[in-house]
N, C-alpha and C positions, 0 to 999 in steps of 0.2 A: 287804516291801520293806526292804532293809538301809538303814542310815544313809547309806552312800555312794550308793546308788541314789536315795534321797530327795534328797540334796544335788545330784546331777546333774540330777534331775528339776526341782528348784526353779531351778537355775541355767540350765536350758535356755531359759527365757523371757528375752528381752532387757530387758524392763521390770524384772524382778527383779534382773538383773545390774546395771542402772542404779541400783537402790536400794542394792545392795551397794557399788557404786563410790562413791556419795555418802556412805554410812556409813563408808567407809574413812577419810574425812577428819574424822570425828567424829560423835557422836550428833546426830540431827535429829528434829524433830517430824514426825508423819505428814502434816500439812498442808503443811509445807515440801517434803517428798519429792514429794507430789502436784504442787505448783506447779512445782518444778524439772523434773519429768519431763513436765509438760504434760498431766496427766490429772485426772479427777474424783476427789474424795475417796473415794467408794464403791469405785471401781476400785482405788485405792491400798490401801484396806482389805483387799480380796480378795487382793492381792499380798502384803501384810504378813502376812496369815493363813497363807499358804503358807510364807513365810519363817519365821514363828514356829513352825509345826507341824513344820518340818524342823530346828528348833534353830539356824538361821543368825542370827536376830536375836531380840532380846527387848526389851520395854519397860524403860526405865531407871528408871522410878519406879512408884508405885502409883496414879497418877491414873486415875479411873474413866472419864474422858472420852477416848475413843479418838482424837479429833481433836487433843487436846492431849498425847497420849503422846509421849514422846521415846524413839526406838528407837536401839539400838546393836547392833553386831556381837558375836556370841559366838565365841570362838576354837576351841572343840572340833571342830566339823565341818570347819573349814578346816585344822586340824592333821591330821585323818584324810584329807582330800583330798590334802594335801601328801605324807603318807606313801605313799599309793597312787601318786601321780604319780612319786615318787622310786623306788618299786619298778618301775614301768613303764620309767622312764628307765634304771635299772640293768640290767633285762632286755635292752633294746634296745642298750645300750652293749656288753654282752657278746656279743649276737648279731651286731652289726655288726663287732666285733673278730674274731670267729670267721670271719665271711664274708670279711673282708679277708685274714686269714691263709690261708684256703682259696684265694682268688683269686690270691694271691701265689705259693702253692705250685704251682698250675696253670700260672701264667705262667712260672715257673722251669722246669717240665718241658718246655715248648714251645720254649724258647730253644735254638738250635743250638750 
């Protein structure tokens, strides 16, 4: 699985997107994330593991207690995702412009 595939896989889950949304506003403790998303700490731990494994988040400190760890977003996977989205947008912009030009040519040929 490529990094981009792993990123999409991790972000496919609404809870993990919720974690990302909360962390966009600044680092948070794992327990705070669980409380704010209304879930158990063990469930949050599983979601954070997926996010850590894909490189989307990382603990901000060296605390051995997972409940007290403060998590933060890592920029690299989001930069890769942004580049991919920009490439897709560029492709569709060109395709739609070509389609528009084609439609206008066809329309011009039909006019009496």
